[in-house]
C-alpha angles and dihedrals in degrees: 000000000000124000089242092054092048091050088053090051090050091050089054091048091050092048090052090057091062093236123148112284110264126225111245123226092007117188118167108207087335090279092124139348135227129188090216126018139176102198094183088059099033091235121138136175126205122193107217111215119243086232103094117235122213138176120003096002091055089051092050090050091051091050092051094047091048090050089057092049092047089051088060100261125142102227124198119196114199137175129220089258090056090054092048095050095043100247093117097060091039090057092048090050091049092051092051092048091050091050092048092047091048093050091047091052094048108099115238114251118237118236114264 
């Protein structure tokens, strides 16, 4: 199954969870790229191609992923197999639930 088809399947899975709609092919200032991103939550998901990358391309990918992390993003890297078996959307769901639980447990600040 093609990468494009699997990304479409993942989009359907994510929609079924009732999560906020992600931006597709997100690339802030072309510093890094994510296949799915939730900018308001600083969560991004990158589908790593089954074609293995070596040498310079692997280094470029690491630099881009690290740039996202250093900018405060939670970055998930998933493979096609992880989309097929459901792990990818389960991890996205888990991250959102943790964020929502954390924000619910943070006490509201009183106005100054």
